[in-house]
N, CA, C and O atoms as CSV, one atom per row, in Angstrom:
chain,resi,resn,atom,element,x,y,z
A,1,MET,N,N,68.387,-188.120,-29.235
A,1,MET,CA,C,69.323,-188.520,-30.248
A,1,MET,C,C,68.273,-188.602,-31.328
A,1,MET,O,O,67.384,-189.429,-31.120
A,2,GLU,N,N,68.200,-187.831,-32.556
A,2,GLU,CA,C,67.346,-188.041,-33.660
A,2,GLU,C,C,68.001,-188.748,-34.610
A,2,GLU,O,O,69.180,-189.089,-34.698
A,3,ASP,N,N,66.789,-188.965,-35.510
A,3,ASP,CA,C,67.170,-190.012,-36.453
A,3,ASP,C,C,68.214,-189.252,-37.562
A,3,ASP,O,O,68.061,-188.054,-37.800
A,4,GLY,N,N,68.998,-189.830,-38.044
A,4,GLY,CA,C,69.449,-189.147,-39.347
A,4,GLY,C,C,68.866,-189.519,-40.651
A,4,GLY,O,O,67.966,-190.359,-40.645
A,5,PRO,N,N,69.383,-188.845,-42.126
A,5,PRO,CA,C,68.553,-189.124,-43.152
A,5,PRO,C,C,69.178,-190.675,-44.028
A,5,PRO,O,O,68.929,-191.221,-45.103
A,6,TYR,N,N,70.148,-190.961,-42.794
A,6,TYR,CA,C,70.733,-192.472,-43.512
A,6,TYR,C,C,70.339,-193.695,-42.535
A,6,TYR,O,O,70.663,-194.874,-42.672
A,7,ASP,N,N,69.600,-193.145,-41.568
A,7,ASP,CA,C,69.214,-194.110,-40.618
A,7,ASP,C,C,68.006,-194.964,-41.107
A,7,ASP,O,O,67.012,-194.616,-41.745
A,8,LEU,N,N,68.506,-196.602,-40.457
A,8,LEU,CA,C,67.009,-197.059,-40.808
A,8,LEU,C,C,65.892,-196.869,-40.521
A,8,LEU,O,O,65.833,-196.580,-39.326
A,9,PRO,N,N,64.594,-196.878,-41.156
A,9,PRO,CA,C,63.594,-196.649,-40.347
A,9,PRO,C,C,63.171,-197.637,-39.119
A,9,PRO,O,O,63.610,-198.785,-39.195
A,10,HIS,N,N,62.412,-197.324,-38.067
A,10,HIS,CA,C,61.811,-198.000,-37.234
A,10,HIS,C,C,60.600,-198.987,-37.747
A,10,HIS,O,O,59.642,-198.396,-38.243
A,11,VAL,N,N,60.545,-200.109,-37.699
A,11,VAL,CA,C,59.434,-200.969,-38.381
A,11,VAL,C,C,59.104,-201.953,-37.332
A,11,VAL,O,O,60.042,-202.605,-36.873
A,12,CYS,N,N,57.739,-202.190,-36.817
A,12,CYS,CA,C,56.937,-202.785,-36.017
A,12,CYS,C,C,55.607,-202.991,-36.507
A,12,CYS,O,O,55.006,-202.110,-37.122
A,13,LYS,N,N,55.132,-204.101,-36.263
A,13,LYS,CA,C,53.516,-204.064,-36.087
A,13,LYS,C,C,52.864,-203.357,-35.283
A,13,LYS,O,O,53.187,-203.179,-34.108
A,14,ILE,N,N,51.776,-202.835,-35.897
A,14,ILE,CA,C,50.898,-201.796,-35.117
A,14,ILE,C,C,49.519,-202.591,-35.035
A,14,ILE,O,O,49.166,-203.427,-35.866
A,15,TYR,N,N,48.762,-202.192,-33.864
A,15,TYR,CA,C,47.456,-202.327,-33.905
A,15,TYR,C,C,46.634,-201.457,-33.263
A,15,TYR,O,O,47.043,-200.608,-32.472
A,16,ALA,N,N,45.230,-201.661,-33.630
A,16,ALA,CA,C,44.687,-200.743,-33.016
A,16,ALA,C,C,44.366,-200.881,-31.532
A,16,ALA,O,O,43.904,-201.917,-31.053
A,17,SER,N,N,44.674,-199.635,-30.736
A,17,SER,CA,C,44.449,-199.307,-29.205
A,17,SER,C,C,42.945,-199.638,-28.916
A,17,SER,O,O,42.021,-199.068,-29.497
A,18,PRO,N,N,42.797,-200.521,-28.052
A,18,PRO,CA,C,41.496,-200.834,-27.560
A,18,PRO,C,C,40.860,-199.518,-26.761
A,18,PRO,O,O,41.644,-198.745,-26.210
A,19,LYS,N,N,39.648,-199.315,-26.715
A,19,LYS,CA,C,39.233,-198.307,-25.806
A,19,LYS,C,C,38.204,-199.092,-24.699
A,19,LYS,O,O,37.068,-199.534,-24.866
A,20,TYR,N,N,38.977,-199.080,-23.642
A,20,TYR,CA,C,38.225,-199.807,-22.363
A,20,TYR,C,C,37.389,-198.922,-21.708
A,20,TYR,O,O,37.664,-197.796,-21.293
A,21,MET,N,N,36.167,-199.628,-21.639
A,21,MET,CA,C,35.192,-198.731,-21.100
A,21,MET,C,C,34.251,-199.944,-20.268
A,21,MET,O,O,34.322,-201.158,-20.461
A,22,ALA,N,N,33.219,-199.112,-19.142
A,22,ALA,CA,C,32.946,-199.933,-18.408
A,22,ALA,C,C,31.680,-201.108,-18.893
A,22,ALA,O,O,31.431,-202.049,-18.139
A,23,ASP,N,N,31.017,-200.957,-20.063
A,23,ASP,CA,C,30.450,-201.836,-20.772
A,23,ASP,C,C,31.101,-202.560,-21.819
A,23,ASP,O,O,31.865,-201.853,-22.477
A,24,PRO,N,N,31.026,-203.811,-22.188
A,24,PRO,CA,C,31.734,-204.578,-22.876
A,24,PRO,C,C,31.707,-204.141,-24.615
A,24,PRO,O,O,30.635,-203.724,-25.053
A,25,ALA,N,N,32.612,-204.225,-25.333
A,25,ALA,CA,C,32.863,-204.247,-26.673
A,25,ALA,C,C,31.534,-204.665,-27.427
A,25,ALA,O,O,31.040,-205.754,-27.136
A,26,GLU,N,N,30.886,-203.813,-28.439
A,26,GLU,CA,C,29.716,-204.571,-29.106
A,26,GLU,C,C,30.305,-205.207,-30.422
A,26,GLU,O,O,31.365,-204.800,-30.897
A,27,PRO,N,N,29.734,-205.999,-30.864
A,27,PRO,CA,C,30.153,-206.802,-32.006
A,27,PRO,C,C,30.388,-205.714,-33.194
A,27,PRO,O,O,29.875,-204.614,-32.989
A,28,LEU,N,N,31.075,-205.883,-34.368
A,28,LEU,CA,C,31.114,-204.944,-35.222
A,28,LEU,C,C,29.598,-204.751,-35.956
A,28,LEU,O,O,28.955,-205.787,-36.122
A,29,PRO,N,N,29.050,-203.588,-36.362
A,29,PRO,CA,C,27.668,-204.052,-37.025
A,29,PRO,C,C,28.078,-204.471,-38.330
A,29,PRO,O,O,29.161,-204.376,-38.908
A,30,HIS,N,N,26.586,-205.128,-38.785
A,30,HIS,CA,C,26.659,-205.907,-40.136
A,30,HIS,C,C,27.174,-205.170,-41.321
A,30,HIS,O,O,27.848,-205.750,-42.173
A,31,TRP,N,N,26.825,-203.695,-41.410
A,31,TRP,CA,C,27.126,-202.798,-42.669
A,31,TRP,C,C,28.914,-202.800,-42.483
A,31,TRP,O,O,29.577,-202.976,-43.505
A,32,ILE,N,N,29.515,-202.631,-41.360
A,32,ILE,CA,C,30.906,-202.372,-41.374
A,32,ILE,C,C,31.562,-203.786,-42.086
A,32,ILE,O,O,32.356,-203.731,-43.025
A,33,HIS,N,N,31.096,-205.027,-41.481
A,33,HIS,CA,C,31.509,-206.249,-41.662
A,33,HIS,C,C,31.471,-206.666,-42.973
A,33,HIS,O,O,32.370,-207.327,-43.493
A,34,GLU,N,N,30.281,-206.238,-43.630
A,34,GLU,CA,C,30.147,-206.425,-44.986
A,34,GLU,C,C,31.200,-205.344,-45.928
A,34,GLU,O,O,31.620,-205.712,-47.025
A,35,THR,N,N,31.524,-204.097,-45.393
A,35,THR,CA,C,32.462,-203.263,-46.091
A,35,THR,C,C,33.635,-203.815,-46.149
A,35,THR,O,O,34.320,-203.897,-47.169
A,36,LEU,N,N,33.973,-204.287,-44.874
A,36,LEU,CA,C,35.505,-204.656,-44.740
A,36,LEU,C,C,35.596,-206.121,-45.993
A,36,LEU,O,O,36.633,-206.469,-46.559
A,37,GLN,N,N,34.524,-206.626,-46.133
A,37,GLN,CA,C,34.525,-208.161,-47.073
A,37,GLN,C,C,34.038,-207.644,-48.356
A,37,GLN,O,O,34.179,-208.462,-49.265
A,38,GLY,N,N,33.486,-206.489,-48.711
A,38,GLY,CA,C,32.708,-206.123,-49.713
A,38,GLY,C,C,33.661,-205.728,-51.230
A,38,GLY,O,O,34.590,-206.443,-51.606
A,39,LEU,N,N,33.315,-204.755,-51.799
A,39,LEU,CA,C,34.011,-204.574,-53.109
A,39,LEU,C,C,34.821,-203.294,-52.933
A,39,LEU,O,O,34.520,-202.361,-52.189
A,40,ALA,N,N,35.864,-203.379,-53.701
A,40,ALA,CA,C,36.898,-202.553,-53.576
A,40,ALA,C,C,36.654,-200.948,-53.242
A,40,ALA,O,O,37.219,-200.256,-52.394
A,41,PRO,N,N,35.764,-200.640,-54.062
A,41,PRO,CA,C,35.279,-199.006,-53.838
A,41,PRO,C,C,34.876,-198.592,-52.468
A,41,PRO,O,O,35.327,-197.628,-51.850
A,42,SER,N,N,33.842,-199.561,-52.008
A,42,SER,CA,C,33.206,-199.102,-50.578
A,42,SER,C,C,34.462,-199.452,-49.464
A,42,SER,O,O,34.623,-198.721,-48.487
A,43,TYR,N,N,35.406,-200.741,-49.730
A,43,TYR,CA,C,36.372,-200.837,-48.592
A,43,TYR,C,C,37.414,-199.723,-48.890
A,43,TYR,O,O,38.182,-199.498,-47.954
A,44,ALA,N,N,37.563,-199.086,-49.862
A,44,ALA,CA,C,38.535,-197.767,-49.883
A,44,ALA,C,C,37.978,-196.637,-49.582
A,44,ALA,O,O,38.683,-195.634,-49.470
A,45,ALA,N,N,36.519,-196.579,-49.381
A,45,ALA,CA,C,36.214,-195.192,-48.759
A,45,ALA,C,C,36.078,-195.746,-47.262
A,45,ALA,O,O,36.073,-194.790,-46.486
A,46,LEU,N,N,35.994,-196.682,-46.760
A,46,LEU,CA,C,36.024,-196.864,-45.466
A,46,LEU,C,C,37.599,-196.682,-45.025
A,46,LEU,O,O,37.960,-196.042,-44.038
A,47,LEU,N,N,38.187,-197.146,-45.649
A,47,LEU,CA,C,40.075,-197.382,-45.612
A,47,LEU,C,C,40.489,-195.435,-45.491
A,47,LEU,O,O,41.338,-194.937,-44.751
A,48,ASP,N,N,39.767,-194.853,-46.262
A,48,ASP,CA,C,40.196,-193.459,-46.773
A,48,ASP,C,C,39.554,-192.582,-45.464
A,48,ASP,O,O,40.052,-191.523,-45.082
A,49,ALA,N,N,38.524,-193.126,-44.933
A,49,ALA,CA,C,37.685,-192.114,-43.775
A,49,ALA,C,C,38.728,-192.496,-42.288
A,49,ALA,O,O,38.999,-191.557,-41.539
A,50,VAL,N,N,39.251,-193.898,-41.966
A,50,VAL,CA,C,39.923,-194.223,-41.140
A,50,VAL,C,C,41.109,-193.526,-41.319
A,50,VAL,O,O,41.510,-192.955,-40.305
A,51,LYS,N,N,41.862,-193.395,-42.433
A,51,LYS,CA,C,43.180,-192.618,-42.681
A,51,LYS,C,C,43.291,-191.200,-42.069
A,51,LYS,O,O,44.131,-190.804,-41.260
A,52,ALA,N,N,42.139,-190.440,-42.696
A,52,ALA,CA,C,41.459,-189.273,-41.963
A,52,ALA,C,C,41.440,-189.155,-40.553
A,52,ALA,O,O,41.628,-188.051,-40.041
A,53,MET,N,N,41.249,-190.087,-39.918
A,53,MET,CA,C,41.451,-190.342,-38.432
A,53,MET,C,C,42.677,-190.324,-37.918
A,53,MET,O,O,42.785,-190.253,-36.694
A,54,ASP,N,N,43.754,-190.381,-38.682
A,54,ASP,CA,C,44.995,-190.237,-38.250
A,54,ASP,C,C,45.456,-191.290,-37.349
A,54,ASP,O,O,46.551,-191.150,-36.803
A,55,ASP,N,N,44.551,-192.612,-37.071
A,55,ASP,CA,C,44.802,-193.797,-36.321
A,55,ASP,C,C,45.483,-194.909,-36.979
A,55,ASP,O,O,44.817,-195.822,-37.466
A,56,TRP,N,N,46.750,-194.904,-37.032
A,56,TRP,CA,C,47.595,-196.066,-38.010
A,56,TRP,C,C,47.090,-197.183,-37.392
A,56,TRP,O,O,46.733,-198.055,-38.185
A,57,GLY,N,N,46.934,-197.456,-36.118
A,57,GLY,CA,C,46.681,-198.965,-35.542
A,57,GLY,C,C,45.457,-199.337,-36.171
A,57,GLY,O,O,45.409,-200.434,-36.727
A,58,LEU,N,N,44.619,-198.708,-36.167
A,58,LEU,CA,C,43.030,-198.760,-36.628
A,58,LEU,C,C,43.135,-199.045,-38.228
A,58,LEU,O,O,42.525,-200.035,-38.631
A,59,GLU,N,N,43.794,-198.331,-39.091
A,59,GLU,CA,C,43.891,-198.618,-40.456
A,59,GLU,C,C,44.743,-199.843,-40.666
A,59,GLU,O,O,44.339,-200.731,-41.416
A,60,ALA,N,N,46.262,-199.972,-39.850
A,60,ALA,CA,C,46.666,-201.186,-39.768
A,60,ALA,C,C,45.584,-202.637,-39.704
A,60,ALA,O,O,45.502,-203.597,-40.470
A,61,ASP,N,N,44.933,-202.342,-38.605
A,61,ASP,CA,C,43.907,-203.568,-38.314
A,61,ASP,C,C,43.089,-203.890,-39.261
A,61,ASP,O,O,42.550,-204.996,-39.236
A,62,ILE,N,N,42.751,-202.670,-40.633
A,62,ILE,CA,C,41.415,-203.288,-41.358
A,62,ILE,C,C,42.288,-203.461,-42.612
A,62,ILE,O,O,41.719,-203.715,-43.673
A,63,MET,N,N,43.554,-203.348,-42.576
A,63,MET,CA,C,43.982,-203.895,-43.678
A,63,MET,C,C,44.204,-205.423,-43.399
A,63,MET,O,O,43.778,-206.339,-44.103
A,64,ARG,N,N,44.892,-205.530,-42.331
A,64,ARG,CA,C,45.193,-207.007,-41.508
A,64,ARG,C,C,43.951,-207.736,-41.979
A,64,ARG,O,O,43.952,-208.703,-42.740
A,65,PHE,N,N,42.898,-207.159,-41.439
A,65,PHE,CA,C,41.268,-207.978,-41.724
A,65,PHE,C,C,41.151,-208.482,-43.046
A,65,PHE,O,O,40.867,-209.641,-43.348
A,66,ARG,N,N,41.453,-207.278,-44.027
A,66,ARG,CA,C,41.249,-207.938,-45.467
A,66,ARG,C,C,42.375,-208.616,-45.823
A,66,ARG,O,O,42.130,-209.184,-46.887
A,67,VAL,N,N,43.293,-208.800,-45.526
A,67,VAL,CA,C,44.257,-209.974,-46.085
A,67,VAL,C,C,43.786,-210.940,-45.540
A,67,VAL,O,O,43.572,-211.941,-46.224
A,68,LEU,N,N,43.483,-210.937,-44.159
A,68,LEU,CA,C,43.262,-212.525,-43.639
A,68,LEU,C,C,42.047,-212.931,-43.881
A,68,LEU,O,O,41.856,-214.146,-43.834
A,69,ASP,N,N,40.837,-211.972,-44.221
A,69,ASP,CA,C,39.713,-212.586,-44.903
A,69,ASP,C,C,40.169,-213.175,-46.294
A,69,ASP,O,O,39.507,-214.108,-46.746
A,70,GLU,N,N,41.233,-212.708,-46.995
A,70,GLU,CA,C,41.202,-213.127,-48.319
A,70,GLU,C,C,41.879,-214.694,-48.460
A,70,GLU,O,O,41.811,-215.548,-49.343
A,71,ARG,N,N,42.484,-214.637,-47.293
A,71,ARG,CA,C,43.331,-215.956,-47.150
A,71,ARG,C,C,42.301,-216.944,-46.736
A,71,ARG,O,O,42.205,-218.090,-47.174
A,72,VAL,N,N,41.594,-216.422,-45.912
A,72,VAL,CA,C,40.247,-217.630,-45.198
A,72,VAL,C,C,39.492,-218.000,-46.705
A,72,VAL,O,O,39.525,-219.138,-47.174
A,73,ILE,N,N,38.935,-217.062,-47.253
A,73,ILE,CA,C,38.648,-217.480,-48.783
A,73,ILE,C,C,39.519,-218.653,-49.312
A,73,ILE,O,O,39.120,-219.815,-49.388
A,74,ALA,N,N,40.696,-218.237,-49.651
A,74,ALA,CA,C,41.199,-219.260,-50.662
A,74,ALA,C,C,41.747,-220.216,-49.729
A,74,ALA,O,O,42.627,-220.888,-50.268
A,75,TYR,N,N,41.559,-220.489,-48.625
A,75,TYR,CA,C,41.656,-221.805,-47.894
A,75,TYR,C,C,40.553,-222.411,-48.096
A,75,TYR,O,O,40.609,-223.565,-48.521
A,76,LYS,N,N,39.228,-221.772,-47.838
A,76,LYS,CA,C,38.000,-222.497,-48.275
A,76,LYS,C,C,38.114,-223.078,-49.516
A,76,LYS,O,O,37.894,-224.273,-49.715
A,77,ALA,N,N,38.533,-222.082,-50.584
A,77,ALA,CA,C,38.413,-222.656,-51.807
A,77,ALA,C,C,39.148,-223.966,-52.074
A,77,ALA,O,O,38.776,-224.836,-52.862
A,78,GLN,N,N,40.338,-223.991,-51.248
A,78,GLN,CA,C,41.361,-225.278,-51.634
A,78,GLN,C,C,40.510,-226.544,-50.797
A,78,GLN,O,O,40.378,-227.635,-51.353
A,79,LEU,N,N,40.032,-226.333,-49.623
A,79,LEU,CA,C,38.965,-227.064,-48.789
A,79,LEU,C,C,38.130,-227.948,-49.878
A,79,LEU,O,O,38.128,-229.169,-50.036
A,80,ASP,N,N,37.458,-226.977,-50.541
A,80,ASP,CA,C,36.210,-227.450,-51.271
A,80,ASP,C,C,36.638,-228.347,-52.341
A,80,ASP,O,O,36.096,-229.425,-52.584
A,81,CYS,N,N,37.865,-227.738,-53.116
A,81,CYS,CA,C,38.445,-228.805,-53.947
A,81,CYS,C,C,38.934,-230.045,-53.534
A,81,CYS,O,O,38.854,-231.012,-54.292
A,82,THR,N,N,39.488,-230.145,-52.300
A,82,THR,CA,C,39.847,-231.239,-51.794
A,82,THR,C,C,38.780,-232.178,-51.377
A,82,THR,O,O,38.728,-233.396,-51.548
A,83,HIS,N,N,38.097,-231.533,-50.906
A,83,HIS,CA,C,36.532,-232.201,-50.487
A,83,HIS,C,C,35.698,-232.996,-51.858
A,83,HIS,O,O,34.996,-234.008,-51.862
A,84,GLY,N,N,36.107,-232.074,-52.973
A,84,GLY,CA,C,35.363,-232.634,-53.850
A,84,GLY,C,C,36.357,-233.731,-54.555
A,84,GLY,O,O,35.783,-234.657,-55.126
A,85,GLU,N,N,37.604,-233.722,-54.570
A,85,GLU,CA,C,38.441,-234.758,-54.804
A,85,GLU,C,C,38.461,-235.980,-54.000
A,85,GLU,O,O,38.733,-237.061,-54.522
A,86,LEU,N,N,38.189,-235.864,-52.763
A,86,LEU,CA,C,38.071,-236.944,-51.995
A,86,LEU,C,C,36.307,-237.664,-52.369
A,86,LEU,O,O,36.142,-238.884,-52.384
A,87,LYS,N,N,35.296,-236.807,-52.605
A,87,LYS,CA,C,34.456,-237.700,-52.899
A,87,LYS,C,C,34.419,-238.491,-54.028
A,87,LYS,O,O,33.818,-239.561,-54.123
A,88,SER,N,N,35.182,-237.857,-55.026
A,88,SER,CA,C,35.308,-238.634,-56.389
A,88,SER,C,C,36.259,-239.722,-56.004
A,88,SER,O,O,36.059,-240.784,-56.594
A,89,THR,N,N,37.211,-239.702,-55.179
A,89,THR,CA,C,38.064,-241.177,-54.899
A,89,THR,C,C,36.955,-242.026,-54.168
A,89,THR,O,O,36.692,-243.152,-54.588
A,90,ILE,N,N,36.347,-241.527,-53.150
A,90,ILE,CA,C,35.566,-242.453,-52.645
A,90,ILE,C,C,34.598,-243.456,-53.519
A,90,ILE,O,O,34.475,-244.679,-53.445
A,91,ILE,N,N,33.911,-242.427,-54.431
A,91,ILE,CA,C,33.061,-242.922,-55.591
A,91,ILE,C,C,33.966,-244.224,-56.456
A,91,ILE,O,O,33.547,-245.358,-56.684
A,92,ALA,N,N,35.083,-243.742,-56.770
A,92,ALA,CA,C,35.665,-244.450,-57.767
A,92,ALA,C,C,36.033,-245.823,-56.828
A,92,ALA,O,O,35.685,-246.914,-57.278
A,93,ARG,N,N,36.559,-245.776,-55.853
A,93,ARG,CA,C,36.929,-246.791,-54.820
A,93,ARG,C,C,35.611,-247.685,-54.638
A,93,ARG,O,O,35.726,-248.911,-54.665
A,94,ASP,N,N,34.410,-247.105,-54.461
A,94,ASP,CA,C,33.434,-248.017,-54.832
A,94,ASP,C,C,32.915,-248.731,-55.599
A,94,ASP,O,O,32.392,-249.842,-55.499
A,95,GLN,N,N,33.154,-247.701,-56.800
A,95,GLN,CA,C,32.927,-248.562,-58.115
A,95,GLN,C,C,33.688,-249.687,-58.282
A,95,GLN,O,O,33.222,-250.744,-58.708
A,96,CYS,N,N,35.363,-249.448,-57.828
A,96,CYS,CA,C,36.240,-250.682,-58.143
A,96,CYS,C,C,35.866,-251.804,-57.131
A,96,CYS,O,O,35.912,-252.943,-57.596
A,97,ARG,N,N,35.486,-251.670,-55.761
A,97,ARG,CA,C,34.765,-252.718,-55.084
A,97,ARG,C,C,33.700,-253.275,-55.815
A,97,ARG,O,O,33.603,-254.502,-55.830
A,98,GLY,N,N,32.834,-252.543,-56.462
A,98,GLY,CA,C,31.743,-253.257,-57.541
A,98,GLY,C,C,32.269,-254.154,-58.182
A,98,GLY,O,O,31.919,-255.306,-57.926
A,99,CYS,N,N,33.170,-253.940,-59.110
A,99,CYS,CA,C,34.222,-254.270,-60.165
A,99,CYS,C,C,34.731,-255.860,-59.519
A,99,CYS,O,O,34.655,-256.944,-60.096
A,100,LEU,N,N,35.226,-255.590,-58.234
A,100,LEU,CA,C,35.435,-257.043,-57.541
A,100,LEU,C,C,34.473,-257.698,-57.265
A,100,LEU,O,O,34.513,-258.896,-57.545
A,101,GLU,N,N,33.340,-257.171,-56.657
A,101,GLU,CA,C,32.442,-258.210,-56.365
A,101,GLU,C,C,31.751,-258.933,-57.301
A,101,GLU,O,O,31.285,-260.050,-57.077
A,102,CYS,N,N,31.614,-258.009,-58.928
A,102,CYS,CA,C,31.127,-258.493,-59.696
A,102,CYS,C,C,31.961,-259.648,-60.492
A,102,CYS,O,O,31.474,-260.537,-61.191
A,103,ALA,N,N,33.408,-259.400,-60.196
A,103,ALA,CA,C,34.370,-260.642,-60.821
A,103,ALA,C,C,34.271,-262.049,-59.603
A,103,ALA,O,O,34.751,-263.175,-59.738
A,104,ARG,N,N,33.662,-261.622,-58.705
A,104,ARG,CA,C,33.182,-262.702,-57.789
A,104,ARG,C,C,34.828,-262.910,-57.056
A,104,ARG,O,O,35.211,-264.056,-56.825
A,105,LEU,N,N,35.678,-261.776,-56.746
A,105,LEU,CA,C,36.702,-262.234,-56.248
A,105,LEU,C,C,36.722,-263.027,-54.720
A,105,LEU,O,O,37.568,-263.842,-54.352
A,106,GLY,N,N,35.665,-262.594,-54.033
A,106,GLY,CA,C,35.686,-263.472,-52.697
A,106,GLY,C,C,35.465,-265.258,-52.996
A,106,GLY,O,O,35.860,-266.127,-52.218
A,107,GLU,N,N,34.837,-265.480,-54.137
A,107,GLU,CA,C,34.699,-267.050,-54.355
A,107,GLU,C,C,36.125,-267.268,-54.882
A,107,GLU,O,O,36.655,-268.161,-54.221
A,108,ARG,N,N,36.859,-266.826,-55.737
A,108,ARG,CA,C,37.980,-266.989,-56.166
A,108,ARG,C,C,39.312,-267.230,-55.322
A,108,ARG,O,O,40.298,-267.941,-55.512
A,109,VAL,N,N,39.004,-266.501,-54.490
A,109,VAL,CA,C,40.287,-266.547,-53.372
A,109,VAL,C,C,39.745,-267.075,-51.960
A,109,VAL,O,O,40.471,-266.774,-51.013
A,110,SER,N,N,38.678,-267.756,-51.679
A,110,SER,CA,C,38.192,-268.104,-50.764
A,110,SER,C,C,39.027,-269.016,-49.732
A,110,SER,O,O,38.993,-269.039,-48.501
A,111,HIS,N,N,39.772,-269.743,-50.634
A,111,HIS,CA,C,40.723,-270.631,-50.115
A,111,HIS,C,C,41.695,-270.065,-49.138
A,111,HIS,O,O,42.117,-270.824,-48.265
A,112,LEU,N,N,42.116,-268.792,-49.174
A,112,LEU,CA,C,42.793,-268.058,-48.524
A,112,LEU,C,C,42.224,-267.556,-47.283
A,112,LEU,O,O,43.061,-267.174,-46.465
A,113,ALA,N,N,40.608,-267.433,-46.839
A,113,ALA,CA,C,40.141,-267.019,-45.688
A,113,ALA,C,C,40.621,-267.793,-44.686
A,113,ALA,O,O,40.869,-268.992,-44.814
A,114,GLY,N,N,40.787,-267.066,-43.541
A,114,GLY,CA,C,41.085,-267.128,-41.991
A,114,GLY,C,C,42.825,-267.828,-42.139
A,114,GLY,O,O,43.254,-268.468,-41.179
A,115,GLU,N,N,43.554,-267.669,-43.166
A,115,GLU,CA,C,44.853,-267.886,-43.043
A,115,GLU,C,C,45.922,-266.966,-43.322
A,115,GLU,O,O,46.763,-267.338,-44.140
A,116,PRO,N,N,46.047,-265.790,-42.772
A,116,PRO,CA,C,46.483,-264.892,-43.282
A,116,PRO,C,C,48.280,-265.127,-43.276
A,116,PRO,O,O,49.011,-264.534,-44.069
A,117,GLN,N,N,48.629,-265.801,-42.548
A,117,GLN,CA,C,50.065,-265.998,-42.843
A,117,GLN,C,C,50.166,-266.811,-44.209
A,117,GLN,O,O,51.314,-266.905,-44.642
A,118,ARG,N,N,49.324,-267.319,-44.842
A,118,ARG,CA,C,49.667,-267.788,-46.277
A,118,ARG,C,C,49.730,-266.475,-47.623
A,118,ARG,O,O,50.313,-266.602,-48.700
A,119,MET,N,N,48.981,-265.305,-47.168
A,119,MET,CA,C,49.105,-264.311,-48.161
A,119,MET,C,C,50.310,-263.843,-48.301
A,119,MET,O,O,51.038,-263.600,-47.338
A,120,PRO,N,N,50.678,-263.652,-49.653
A,120,PRO,CA,C,52.096,-263.444,-50.077
A,120,PRO,C,C,52.520,-261.921,-49.432
A,120,PRO,O,O,53.687,-261.539,-49.344
A,121,THR,N,N,51.425,-261.193,-49.034
A,121,THR,CA,C,52.027,-259.908,-48.416
A,121,THR,C,C,52.508,-259.955,-47.384
A,121,THR,O,O,53.350,-259.148,-46.991
A,122,ASN,N,N,51.978,-261.109,-46.597
A,122,ASN,CA,C,52.561,-261.244,-45.235
A,122,ASN,C,C,53.827,-262.085,-45.075
A,122,ASN,O,O,54.488,-262.228,-44.046
A,123,VAL,N,N,54.010,-262.534,-46.095
A,123,VAL,CA,C,55.339,-263.364,-46.006
A,123,VAL,C,C,56.592,-262.247,-45.934
A,123,VAL,O,O,56.839,-261.178,-46.493
A,124,ARG,N,N,57.191,-263.029,-45.011
A,124,ARG,CA,C,58.676,-261.958,-44.565
A,124,ARG,C,C,59.854,-261.880,-45.273
A,124,ARG,O,O,60.628,-262.800,-45.010
A,125,ALA,N,N,60.241,-261.086,-46.082
A,125,ALA,CA,C,61.432,-261.552,-46.742
A,125,ALA,C,C,62.636,-261.684,-45.585
A,125,ALA,O,O,62.624,-261.163,-44.469
A,126,ARG,N,N,63.519,-262.399,-46.080
A,126,ARG,CA,C,64.511,-262.904,-45.069
A,126,ARG,C,C,65.992,-262.966,-45.806
A,126,ARG,O,O,66.330,-263.761,-46.683
A,127,GLY,N,N,66.634,-262.105,-45.322
A,127,GLY,CA,C,68.260,-261.885,-45.787
A,127,GLY,C,C,68.255,-261.362,-47.159
A,127,GLY,O,O,69.374,-261.613,-47.609
A,128,GLY,N,N,67.663,-260.856,-47.903
A,128,GLY,CA,C,67.434,-260.777,-49.534
A,128,GLY,C,C,68.524,-259.514,-49.637
A,128,GLY,O,O,68.865,-258.827,-48.674
A,129,TRP,N,N,68.902,-259.386,-50.732
A,129,TRP,CA,C,69.769,-257.917,-51.163
A,129,TRP,C,C,68.794,-257.241,-51.953
A,129,TRP,O,O,67.908,-257.835,-52.569
A,130,LYS,N,N,68.962,-255.892,-51.940
A,130,LYS,CA,C,68.017,-255.004,-52.984
A,130,LYS,C,C,69.115,-255.100,-54.052
A,130,LYS,O,O,70.278,-255.109,-53.650
A,131,GLU,N,N,68.882,-255.170,-55.316
A,131,GLU,CA,C,69.664,-254.790,-56.258
A,131,GLU,C,C,70.135,-253.652,-56.479
A,131,GLU,O,O,69.274,-252.806,-56.721
A,132,GLY,N,N,71.360,-253.248,-56.491
A,132,GLY,CA,C,72.119,-251.961,-56.894
A,132,GLY,C,C,71.918,-251.200,-55.679
A,132,GLY,O,O,71.909,-250.001,-55.961
A,133,ARG,N,N,71.745,-251.419,-54.384
A,133,ARG,CA,C,71.714,-250.843,-53.252
A,133,ARG,C,C,72.894,-251.087,-52.513
A,133,ARG,O,O,73.628,-250.207,-52.064
A,134,GLY,N,N,73.057,-252.335,-52.399
A,134,GLY,CA,C,74.342,-252.903,-51.463
A,134,GLY,C,C,73.976,-253.221,-49.750
A,134,GLY,O,O,74.741,-253.439,-48.811
A,135,ARG,N,N,72.614,-253.149,-49.807
A,135,ARG,CA,C,72.395,-253.332,-48.075
A,135,ARG,C,C,71.083,-254.249,-48.295
A,135,ARG,O,O,70.446,-254.349,-49.344
A,136,ARG,N,N,70.830,-254.886,-47.082
A,136,ARG,CA,C,69.719,-255.683,-46.678
A,136,ARG,C,C,68.451,-254.992,-46.961
A,136,ARG,O,O,68.446,-253.772,-47.119
A,137,PHE,N,N,67.334,-255.722,-47.039
A,137,PHE,CA,C,65.984,-255.387,-46.616
A,137,PHE,C,C,65.186,-255.807,-45.818
A,137,PHE,O,O,64.084,-255.271,-45.706
């Protein structure tokens, strides 16, 4: 049964067909790797050459590689930004620790050392009500 003009097209992911031989597959040559990741004109020329081969799977994998490579670059940029923010936060924390040391916080609260049950943050709330919530905390 043939498809009619109003039938939905068949859609599925396609991949390059592997070529199995006695020898293992070689890694991509450096120039192909550079072309896949390179400037648009050289990439377009590679893609046009593959389109001329009429191998849809190979063409799809080349385009898929380009999209995935762009995502890798974007994720690396996010990681670099996050790493920079982490470094800045660590520096700020260390500077704050220095301020606390210069203010001699250790001497000012030395009477609390060794008695964590007296620390206000460790006092357990018993049976109180949160205002406006109507339930115990």
